[in-house]
C-alpha positions as a Markdown table, in Angstrom:
| # | Residue | x | y | z |
|---|---|---|---|---|
| 1 | Met | -20.4 | 13.6 | 88.2 |
| 2 | Asn | -20.9 | 16.1 | 91.0 |
| 3 | Lys | -23.7 | 14.6 | 93.2 |
| 4 | Leu | -24.5 | 17.9 | 94.9 |
| 5 | Ala | -24.9 | 19.7 | 91.6 |
| 6 | Leu | -27.1 | 16.9 | 90.4 |
| 7 | Leu | -29.3 | 17.0 | 93.5 |
| 8 | Glu | -29.6 | 20.8 | 93.1 |
| 9 | Ala | -30.6 | 20.4 | 89.4 |
| 10 | Ile | -33.2 | 17.7 | 90.4 |
| 11 | Leu | -34.7 | 19.9 | 93.1 |
| 12 | Phe | -34.8 | 22.9 | 90.9 |
| 13 | Thr | -36.6 | 21.2 | 88.1 |
| 14 | Ala | -39.0 | 19.0 | 90.1 |
| 15 | Asp | -42.6 | 20.1 | 89.9 |
| 16 | Glu | -43.4 | 18.5 | 93.2 |
| 17 | Pro | -41.4 | 17.9 | 96.5 |
| 18 | Leu | -39.3 | 14.8 | 96.4 |
| 19 | Thr | -38.9 | 12.4 | 99.3 |
| 20 | Ile | -35.6 | 11.0 | 100.4 |
| 21 | Glu | -36.7 | 7.6 | 99.0 |
| 22 | Lys | -37.2 | 9.1 | 95.6 |
| 23 | Leu | -33.9 | 11.0 | 95.7 |
| 24 | Glu | -32.1 | 7.7 | 96.7 |
| 25 | Lys | -33.4 | 6.1 | 93.6 |
| 26 | Met | -32.6 | 9.0 | 91.3 |
| 27 | Leu | -29.1 | 9.6 | 92.6 |
| 28 | Lys | -28.3 | 6.0 | 93.5 |
| 29 | Ile | -27.0 | 7.1 | 96.9 |
| 30 | Lys | -27.9 | 5.8 | 100.4 |
| 31 | Arg | -30.1 | 7.8 | 102.8 |
| 32 | Glu | -27.1 | 9.1 | 104.8 |
| 33 | Gly | -25.5 | 10.5 | 101.7 |
| 34 | Ile | -28.8 | 12.2 | 100.6 |
| 35 | Glu | -29.2 | 13.7 | 104.0 |
| 36 | Lys | -25.6 | 15.0 | 103.9 |
| 37 | Leu | -26.2 | 16.6 | 100.5 |
| 38 | Ile | -29.5 | 18.1 | 101.6 |
| 39 | Asn | -27.8 | 19.7 | 104.6 |
| 40 | Glu | -25.1 | 21.2 | 102.3 |
| 41 | Leu | -27.8 | 22.6 | 100.0 |
| 42 | Ser | -29.8 | 24.0 | 102.9 |
| 43 | Ser | -26.7 | 25.7 | 104.4 |
| 44 | Lys | -25.8 | 27.1 | 100.9 |
| 45 | Tyr | -29.2 | 28.6 | 100.3 |
| 46 | Ser | -29.8 | 29.9 | 103.8 |
| 47 | Ser | -27.5 | 32.9 | 103.1 |
| 48 | Glu | -28.9 | 36.2 | 102.0 |
| 49 | Glu | -27.1 | 36.1 | 98.7 |
| 50 | His | -29.5 | 33.6 | 97.3 |
| 51 | Gly | -33.1 | 34.2 | 96.2 |
| 52 | Ile | -34.2 | 30.6 | 96.7 |
| 53 | Arg | -34.2 | 28.2 | 99.7 |
| 54 | Leu | -34.6 | 24.5 | 100.3 |
| 55 | Ser | -38.2 | 23.7 | 101.3 |
| 56 | Glu | -39.0 | 20.6 | 103.3 |
| 57 | Ala | -42.8 | 20.8 | 103.1 |
| 58 | Gly | -44.0 | 17.5 | 101.8 |
| 59 | Gly | -40.5 | 16.5 | 100.6 |
| 60 | Tyr | -37.6 | 18.5 | 99.3 |
| 61 | Arg | -37.5 | 21.1 | 96.5 |
| 62 | Leu | -36.0 | 24.5 | 95.8 |
| 63 | Val | -38.5 | 27.5 | 96.2 |
| 64 | Val | -38.3 | 31.2 | 96.1 |
| 65 | Lys | -37.6 | 32.9 | 99.4 |
| 66 | Gln | -40.6 | 34.7 | 100.9 |
| 67 | Glu | -39.2 | 38.2 | 100.5 |
| 68 | Tyr | -38.9 | 37.8 | 96.7 |
| 69 | Leu | -42.2 | 36.2 | 96.0 |
| 70 | Asp | -44.0 | 39.4 | 95.1 |
| 71 | Lys | -41.4 | 40.2 | 92.5 |
| 72 | Val | -41.6 | 36.8 | 90.7 |
| 73 | Ser | -45.0 | 35.4 | 91.5 |
| 74 | His | -46.4 | 36.4 | 88.2 |
| 75 | Leu | -44.2 | 33.8 | 86.6 |
| 76 | Thr | -45.8 | 30.9 | 88.5 |
| 77 | Pro | -48.3 | 28.4 | 87.0 |
| 78 | Tyr | -51.0 | 29.8 | 89.3 |
| 79 | Ala | -50.4 | 33.4 | 88.4 |
| 80 | Asp | -54.0 | 33.4 | 87.1 |
| 81 | Met | -55.2 | 33.3 | 90.7 |
| 82 | Ser | -57.3 | 36.4 | 91.3 |
| 83 | Arg | -57.0 | 38.5 | 94.4 |
| 84 | Gly | -60.4 | 37.2 | 95.5 |
| 85 | Leu | -59.3 | 33.6 | 95.1 |
| 86 | Leu | -56.0 | 34.2 | 97.0 |
| 87 | Arg | -58.0 | 36.0 | 99.7 |
| 88 | Val | -60.3 | 33.0 | 100.2 |
| 89 | Leu | -57.3 | 30.7 | 100.2 |
| 90 | Ser | -55.5 | 32.8 | 102.8 |
| 91 | Ile | -58.6 | 32.9 | 105.0 |
| 92 | Ile | -58.8 | 29.1 | 104.9 |
| 93 | Ala | -55.1 | 28.6 | 105.5 |
| 94 | Tyr | -55.0 | 30.9 | 108.5 |
| 95 | His | -58.3 | 29.8 | 110.2 |
| 96 | Glu | -58.5 | 26.2 | 109.2 |
| 97 | Pro | -60.6 | 24.2 | 109.8 |
| 98 | Ile | -63.2 | 26.8 | 108.9 |
| 99 | Asn | -66.8 | 26.6 | 107.8 |
| 100 | Gln | -67.6 | 27.6 | 104.2 |
| 101 | Ser | -70.6 | 29.5 | 105.6 |
| 102 | Asp | -68.3 | 31.7 | 107.7 |
| 103 | Ile | -66.3 | 32.7 | 104.6 |
| 104 | Val | -69.5 | 33.5 | 102.7 |
| 105 | Lys | -70.5 | 36.0 | 105.5 |
| 106 | Val | -67.2 | 37.9 | 104.9 |
| 107 | Val | -66.6 | 37.5 | 101.2 |
| 108 | Gly | -70.1 | 36.9 | 99.8 |
| 109 | Asn | -71.7 | 34.5 | 97.4 |
| 110 | Arg | -68.6 | 34.6 | 95.1 |
| 111 | Thr | -67.0 | 32.3 | 97.7 |
| 112 | Tyr | -68.7 | 29.2 | 96.2 |
| 113 | Asp | -66.9 | 29.7 | 92.9 |
| 114 | Tyr | -63.6 | 30.4 | 94.6 |
| 115 | Ile | -63.9 | 27.3 | 96.7 |
| 116 | Lys | -64.8 | 25.1 | 93.7 |
| 117 | Ser | -61.7 | 26.5 | 91.9 |
| 118 | Leu | -59.4 | 25.9 | 94.9 |
| 119 | Glu | -60.8 | 22.3 | 95.3 |
| 120 | Thr | -60.2 | 21.7 | 91.5 |
| 121 | Arg | -56.6 | 22.9 | 91.9 |
| 122 | Gly | -56.1 | 20.5 | 94.8 |
| 123 | Leu | -55.2 | 23.3 | 97.2 |
| 124 | Ile | -58.1 | 22.7 | 99.6 |
| 125 | Lys | -60.6 | 20.0 | 100.5 |
| 126 | Gly | -64.1 | 20.4 | 101.8 |
| 127 | Glu | -65.9 | 17.9 | 104.1 |
| 128 | Lys | -69.7 | 18.1 | 104.3 |
| 129 | Lys | -71.0 | 19.2 | 107.7 |
| 130 | Ser | -74.7 | 19.7 | 108.1 |
| 131 | Arg | -75.6 | 22.5 | 105.6 |
| 132 | Thr | -72.1 | 23.7 | 105.0 |
| 133 | Lys | -68.6 | 22.4 | 104.4 |
| 134 | Val | -65.6 | 22.4 | 106.7 |
| 135 | Leu | -62.6 | 23.6 | 104.7 |
| 136 | Arg | -58.9 | 22.7 | 105.1 |
| 137 | Thr | -55.8 | 23.1 | 103.0 |
| 138 | Thr | -54.3 | 20.0 | 101.5 |
| 139 | Pro | -50.7 | 18.7 | 101.5 |
| 140 | His | -50.5 | 20.0 | 97.9 |
| 141 | Phe | -51.1 | 23.6 | 99.3 |
| 142 | Glu | -47.9 | 23.2 | 101.4 |
| 143 | Glu | -46.0 | 21.6 | 98.5 |
| 144 | Tyr | -47.0 | 24.3 | 96.0 |
| 145 | Phe | -46.3 | 27.3 | 98.2 |
| 146 | Gly | -43.2 | 25.6 | 99.8 |
| 147 | Ile | -44.3 | 26.5 | 103.3 |
| 148 | Arg | -45.6 | 24.5 | 106.2 |
| 149 | Lys | -48.9 | 25.5 | 107.8 |
| 150 | Glu | -47.1 | 26.2 | 111.1 |
| 151 | Glu | -44.6 | 28.5 | 109.4 |
| 152 | Leu | -47.5 | 30.3 | 107.6 |
| 153 | Lys | -49.4 | 31.0 | 110.9 |
| 154 | Lys | -46.2 | 32.2 | 112.5 |
| 155 | Leu | -45.5 | 34.6 | 109.7 |
| 156 | Ala | -49.1 | 35.9 | 109.9 |
| 157 | Glu | -48.9 | 36.4 | 113.7 |
| 158 | Glu | -45.6 | 38.3 | 113.3 |
| 159 | Ser | -47.1 | 40.5 | 110.6 |
| 160 | Glu | -50.1 | 41.2 | 112.8 |
| 161 | Lys | -47.8 | 42.2 | 115.7 |
| 162 | Ala | -45.7 | 44.4 | 113.4 |
| 163 | Glu | -48.9 | 46.2 | 112.2 |
| 164 | Ala | -50.1 | 46.6 | 115.8 |
| 165 | Asn | -46.7 | 48.2 | 116.7 |
| 166 | Glu | -46.9 | 50.6 | 113.8 |
| 167 | Asp | -50.5 | 51.6 | 114.8 |
| 168 | Asn | -49.3 | 52.2 | 118.4 |
| 169 | Glu | -46.4 | 54.4 | 117.2 |
| 170 | Ser | -48.7 | 56.5 | 115.0 |
């Protein structure tokens, strides 16, 4: 059996990122062999001809490349996330740790429902601080979206710079 093809199938069907240890057990291959296969898959999917890539956030799995997400996101399990819910989640992800009270000032009282929903989904966690909560994303956030927090902040900063350049050119 082709071990690379099997690894690809496992990472494609996994509903959560898989660690090297889990992959060792599934494929019955030593760590070095898994790492070699992962490097091969990563190289394969880094080319522009593929719409997916190998994510390393919280483990390994295959995820849709950022530039195609808007075309296929309606097919995801959380396609029921409203714009408001996604807005609150993006505020938390970008500014974390952030006080719940600060988000309420921007979004309004609907924030409480959004935060409750995001906590239920396991995408954020809140820690009581005085009369508010301090909010952070969870490892499940990184796993689900297939992106590390550092990568997300870098993308947001690049987007802000691009918008600023467009405004200056206008």
